[in-house]
N, C-alpha and C positions, 0 to 999 in steps of 0.2 A: 476453793471448798472451805467454807468453814469447820472446824472440828476443835472439839472438846476433849482430850482424853483425859478421864479421874483417875487416880492410881491412891491404896494407901488405906481402903475397907478391908471388912475381916471381922474377926471376933476378938473380944476382948472381954474381960472381967469387969464386973460391977468395980466401979471406983478406978478404971483402969485410963490411960491413954490412947488417941489414935490422931495422927495427923493425914489429913485428907490433903491430896494437889490433884490441880485441874491444869493439864497442859493446853494453850491456845493456840491455834495456829489458822491463817487464811484471813487472822485481822489485826486491823492495827491496835492491838491489847492495848496500848496506853489510851485508848478512846473510848476505853469499853466500861460501864459498871458489872463489876462482877458480883456474884451472888450466891449461895450455895441453899439449895432448898432439899427437903424434905418428904418422902411419904412411908408412913408407915401401915401394916396389913389392912384394911379395911379402912382406911383414912382418906381424907385428902390430903393435896401436896400443901405443905407447910414452909414459908417464908424461914429461913434460920438464920441468917447471917448476908450483908452486902456490905460492899466494899464500892465507891466511887472513884473519879480519878482522880477527886482531890487528895483521895485517902482518908475522907469522911468516912465512920464506920455505923453500920447498925445493924442492933441483933435482936430476936426474940424473944421474949422474956423468959421463958423456959431455957435459954440457955445464957442469959446474960451471966457473967464471971466465971464461965465456967468454959466457953468456946472461944477464938480470937479467928478474924479474918485478914489476913495479911495478902498483899500482892505484892509481885518483885514483877515490874515491866521491862528488867533485861531479862529477866527469864520466860517470859510471856505465861507466867505461874502463877495462878491463885492458892493459897492453902486454907485450909480450917486447921488449928489446933484443939484437939478436943479435950477437956481433961473432965476426972472426976464424972465420968460418963454413967450413966444409970440404965437399968432395960428398958424404961421408956423410950430413949435415945436408938435402940434399934427401928431401922428405919435403912429406907432406899435413900441415898444420898445424890444427889444430881448438883451439877454445874451446870450454872448460869452465865451468858452475856449479852448486854445488847448497850446500844451507845446512850438508848434516854433513860431506861427506868429498870428497875429490878423485876426478875420475871418477864420479861417480854425474849426476843431475839433469839438465839441463838442457844439449844441445851446438848449439855453433855449425855452419855448412855445409861448413866446412873449406877450407883455400885451399893453393896448392900454394907452396912453394920448392925453385928449383932451383938449385943452386950449381954453377957449371961447374970444371973445373980447367983 
């Protein structure tokens, strides 16, 4: 059974930092493309960052230069380091894992990140 367990969310002040973690089980982690998505209240879920098996990364324009996605295949974990956080980053953040593409396959349950102004 595939499980993606997210942790690290919570409340942070404007300009602060958080590191989100997503620990995977039930998959051959190194074979999967990994990504983070988020959904703000009243909005659709959107892509935030992704990392392929090669290590190539991709970011939404809104987070470039502030967020960094890193994978640790030895720990079956993907991280999202979020710096210079803004109130508009407030959302439920979801971890995703798929063999072929971002946004398909398996999802975590999501966790709330709230940035206060």
